[in-house]
C-alpha positions in Angstrom: -2.2 2.6 8.9 -4.0 -0.9 8.4 -3.8 -2.4 5.2 -5.8 -6.1 4.0 -4.8 -8.7 1.6 -7.7 -8.6 -0.9 -5.7 -11.1 -3.6 -2.5 -12.7 -3.1 -2.0 -15.1 -5.9 0.0 -15.1 -9.3 -1.7 -14.6 -12.7 -5.0 -16.6 -11.9 -6.9 -17.5 -8.9 -6.6 -20.4 -6.5 -8.7 -22.2 -4.6 -8.1 -20.1 -1.1 -6.3 -16.9 -2.9 -7.8 -14.5 -5.1 -5.6 -12.0 -7.4 -4.1 -9.0 -6.6 -5.7 -6.4 -4.1 -4.5 -4.6 -1.0 -6.3 -2.5 0.8 -4.6 0.5 3.1 -6.4 2.7 5.6 -5.3 5.7 7.3 -5.8 5.7 11.1 -8.9 5.3 12.7 -10.6 6.5 9.6 -13.3 5.0 7.1 -11.6 6.4 4.0 -9.1 4.1 2.4 -6.9 3.3 -0.7 -6.9 0.6 -3.0 -3.4 -1.2 -4.6 -4.3 -3.0 -7.3 -7.9 -4.9 -8.5 -7.9 -7.8 -9.7 -11.1 -9.8 -10.8 -13.0 -10.3 -7.9 -11.8 -7.8 -5.6 -15.3 -6.3 -5.3 -16.2 -9.9 -3.7 -13.4 -9.9 -1.5 -14.6 -6.8 -0.1 -17.8 -8.2 1.0 -15.6 -10.5 3.3 -13.5 -7.1 4.6 -14.5 -4.0 6.5 -13.8 -2.1 3.3 -16.6 -0.4 1.1 -16.6 0.8 -2.3 -18.4 4.1 -1.0 -15.2 4.9 0.9 -12.5 4.4 -1.3 -11.2 7.5 -1.9 -8.1 6.1 -4.5 -7.2 3.7 -6.3 -3.4 2.7 -7.9 -3.3 0.2 -10.2 0.5 -1.1 -10.6 0.2 -2.6 -14.2 -2.3 -3.5 -17.0 -1.7 -7.4 -16.6 -5.7 -8.8 -15.7 -5.0 -10.3 -12.7 -4.2 -6.6 -11.2 -6.9 -4.8 -13.2 -9.6 -7.0 -14.3 -11.8 -6.0 -11.3 -11.6 -2.6 -12.0 -14.7 -2.0 -14.3 -17.4 -4.4 -11.7 -15.9 -2.4 -8.9 -16.9 0.9 -10.4 -20.3 -0.5 -11.5 -21.0 -2.0 -8.2 -19.6 2.1 -6.0 -22.2 3.5 -8.6 -25.3 0.9 -7.5 -24.4 1.2 -3.9 -25.0 5.2 -4.4 -21.4 6.8 -4.8 -21.5 10.4 -5.7 -18.1 11.2 -4.3 -15.1 12.2 -6.7 -12.7 8.9 -7.3 -8.7 9.5 -8.4 -7.6 6.5 -10.4 -3.6 6.2 -10.6 -2.5 3.7 -13.5 -0.2 3.4 -16.3 -0.9 3.5 -19.9 -3.9 1.3 -21.2 -6.0 1.1 -18.0 -8.1 4.0 -18.2 -8.1 3.1 -22.1 -9.5 -0.1 -21.1 -11.8 1.2 -18.5 -13.3 3.7 -21.0 -14.3 0.7 -23.6 -15.7 -1.3 -20.8 -18.1 1.2 -20.3 -18.6 2.2 -23.6 -19.3 -1.3 -24.5 -21.5 -2.2 -21.2 -24.0 0.8 -21.1 -21.9 1.7 -17.9 -21.7 5.8 -17.6 -20.4 6.5 -14.0 -22.6 9.5 -12.3 -19.6 10.0 -9.9 -16.8 12.3 -11.5 -13.3 10.0 -12.0 -10.2 11.6 -12.1 -7.0 9.6 -13.8 -3.5 10.3 -13.1 -0.7 8.5 -15.1 1.1 7.0 -12.8 4.3 6.1 -15.5 4.6 10.2 -15.8 7.9 11.2 -14.7 7.3 13.0 -11.5 4.1 11.4 -10.2 2.8 12.4 -7.3 -0.6 11.8 -5.4 -1.3 14.1 -2.0 -4.3 14.1 0.1 -4.3 14.9 3.9 -3.2 11.6 4.8 -0.9 10.6 2.2 1.7 11.2 -0.3 2.1 8.9 -3.1 4.9 8.5 -5.4 5.7 5.4 -8.3 8.9 3.7 -8.8 9.3 2.4 -12.8 10.1 -1.7 -12.5 11.3 -4.1 -14.9 8.0 -6.4 -16.1 6.6 -7.3 -19.8 4.7 -4.5 -20.0 5.2 -1.0 -17.8 4.9 -1.7 -14.2 5.5 0.5 -10.8 6.0 0.1 -7.4 3.8 2.9 -5.4 5.4 4.7 -2.1 3.6 5.6 0.2 4.1 8.2 3.1 1.7 9.1 5.7 1.6 12.5 6.4 1.8 13.8 9.5 -0.7 15.9 11.1 -0.8 16.3 15.8 1.3 18.7 16.7 2.3 18.6 20.7 3.2 21.8 22.1 6.3 22.0 24.9 4.8 23.4 27.5 7.8 24.2 29.2 9.0 26.5 26.0 5.3 28.1 26.3 6.0 28.8 30.1 9.4 30.4 29.2 8.0 32.4 26.3 5.2 33.8 28.5 2.6 32.7 26.6 -1.0 32.0 28.8 -2.8 29.4 28.4 -5.6 29.5 26.8 -6.7 30.4 23.2 -3.5 31.5 21.9 -2.3 27.4 22.6 -5.1 26.2 20.6 -4.0 28.3 17.9 -0.3 27.5 17.7 -1.4 23.7 18.4 -3.1 24.5 15.2 0.0 25.6 13.4 -0.8 29.4 13.4 1.7 32.0 14.6 -0.1 34.5 17.5 1.1 37.7 18.3 0.9 38.4 22.3 -0.1 41.7 24.4 3.5 42.9 24.2 3.8 42.5 20.3 5.8 39.8 20.7 5.1 37.4 17.7 5.1 33.7 18.6 5.8 30.7 15.6 3.8 27.6 16.1 7.2 25.7 15.1 9.3 27.3 18.0 7.4 26.0 20.8 6.1 22.2 18.8 7.6 19.4 19.8 9.4 17.7 17.1 6.7 15.3 15.1 7.3 11.9 15.1 8.6 10.2 11.8 6.2 9.3 9.2 5.5 6.0 8.5 6.0 4.5 4.9 5.1 1.7 2.9 6.3 0.2 -0.6 4.0 -1.8 -2.4 5.6 -3.1 -5.9 3.8 -3.9 -8.7 5.2 -7.5 -10.8 9.1 -6.9 -11.3 12.0 -9.3 -11.8 14.6 -6.3 -10.5 13.4 -5.6 -6.7 17.1 -3.8 -6.7 15.3 -0.7 -8.6 13.4 -0.4 -5.4 16.2 0.7 -2.9 16.5 4.5 -3.4 12.3 4.1 -2.7 13.3 1.8 0.6 15.1 4.2 2.3 13.3 5.2 5.5 10.3 3.0 4.9 9.2 0.6 7.2 7.6 -2.4 4.8 7.7 -3.7 1.4 5.4 -5.7 0.2 6.4 -7.3 -3.4 5.8 -10.5 -5.2 7.4 -13.4 -4.6 6.4 -16.0 -7.9 9.3 -18.5 -7.3 12.0 -19.5 -5.4 15.1 -19.9 -6.9 14.7 -23.5 -8.6 11.4 -23.3 -10.1 12.7 -19.7 -11.8 15.8 -21.7 -13.0 12.9 -24.0 -14.5 10.8 -21.9 -16.1 13.4 -19.2 -17.3 13.0 -15.4 -17.2 10.8 -14.8 -19.7 7.7 -14.2 -17.6 9.9 -12.0 -15.3 8.7 -12.3 -11.7 10.8 -12.1 -8.8 12.4 -14.8 -6.6 12.1 -15.2 -2.7 15.7 -14.5 -2.5 15.7 -11.5 -4.9 13.3 -9.6 -3.0 14.9 -10.8 0.3 17.9 -9.4 -0.7 16.6 -6.4 -1.8 15.1 -5.7 1.5 18.1 -6.9 3.9 20.3 -4.4 1.8 17.9 -1.7 2.3 17.5 -2.1 5.6 13.8 -2.3 5.8 12.5 -3.9 9.0 9.7 -5.8 7.3 9.1 -7.8 4.3 5.5 -9.5 3.3 5.5 -11.7 0.5 2.5 -12.0 -2.5 1.4 -12.7 -5.8 2.4 -16.2 -5.2 2.6 -18.8 -7.9 -0.5 -21.7 -7.2 2.2 -24.5 -7.7 3.1 -23.7 -3.8 0.8 -25.6 -1.4 0.1 -25.4 1.8 0.1 -29.1 2.3 2.2 -30.3 -0.6 2.3 -33.8 -1.5 5.3 -35.8 -3.4 6.8 -34.0 -5.6 5.0 -30.8 -5.0 5.9 -27.2 -3.7 5.0 -25.8 -0.5 4.6 -22.4 0.9 7.5 -22.9 3.5 9.8 -23.1 0.8 9.2 -19.5 -0.2 9.8 -18.6 3.2 12.9 -20.3 4.1 14.3 -19.3 1.0 13.9 -15.6 2.1 15.2 -15.8 5.7 18.1 -17.4 4.4 18.7 -13.6 3.2 16.6 -11.3 5.3 16.4 -11.2 9.3 14.0 -8.8 9.9 10.0 -9.4 10.2 8.9 -11.6 7.5 5.3 -13.0 6.3 3.7 -14.6 3.5 0.2 -13.1 3.0 -3.0 -14.6 2.9 -6.0 -13.4 1.4 -8.1 -11.3 3.5 -5.4 -10.9 6.7 -4.8 -7.9 8.2 -2.1 -5.8 9.3 -1.6 -3.0 11.6 1.8 -0.8 11.4 1.7 1.6 14.3 3.0 4.5 15.1 5.9 3.1 16.8 6.7 1.4 13.6 6.0 -1.8 14.8 3.5 -4.5 13.0 1.4 -6.8 13.7 -1.0 -9.0 12.4 -4.8 -8.7 13.7 -6.5 -11.9 15.0 -9.7 -12.9 16.7 -7.9 -12.7 19.9 -6.1 -9.0 19.1 -3.6 -8.9 17.3 0.3 -10.6 16.9 3.8 -9.0 16.7 5.1 -9.7 12.7 8.6 -11.7 13.6 
């Protein structure tokens, strides 16, 4: 799994951060998925390897503008670029109505089919040949959701010793068994694919949270998960000053939840503009967020940056892509 942050700011863009957007692609495929689409997302895509022609599905966490204002422009640009393939958009109530109104009043009629799924319906589930996606209700000023994205492991590896033991001759029968189909031998015996295939590897899994002031709501969804990507808008001291009305998480809250669930990797995003890379007197630093999280979490941790890409490999190890290759996240 490869994913790229298209926007990591909270509420409004900063000079070096766009508002929320995350691209995720199955391994070695051009098709990809988009989680949230804040204003300017299509501009960020122009600086990446992802194209609107190949986005397979879009998942919106909630109706706030920094998570969906980029949708009308992206959909229109996809059409102008020649898209004809159907597109699935999963979102809570309000997002489809917003897009339908934008289309109606801006003279835009999509020529490619758009299939809407309500992620706020109980039992929501999106699946295709590569992923299975479910939603988890969160706590925010409007209905907000996290998405649990688990890959579908399709490859099968035969056990040559078991095949020899059962007397299955090399050739087309092996190919049938590797494709998951049962076969019948000349002596009448039926050999099932499950009987001669090695155990499949454990699927990779990522949870991406929308805005939320109760990260502990994700504990069940995080079981068996490799990576949690969640907002960390504030540190605890700032939350104490601004109060709980905005219903956002602190780095400490998210770190405690990730640690309690045993999640090996944690990415913090949706960062308030008050946290600077080079803080001056009396200002806050990005390092404040990292230090607060590390007080409670001992796994691999990173603060998201726009257009940084990461790779979660088949051994469930996380790396950041750099110009020189990949760098392990620690």
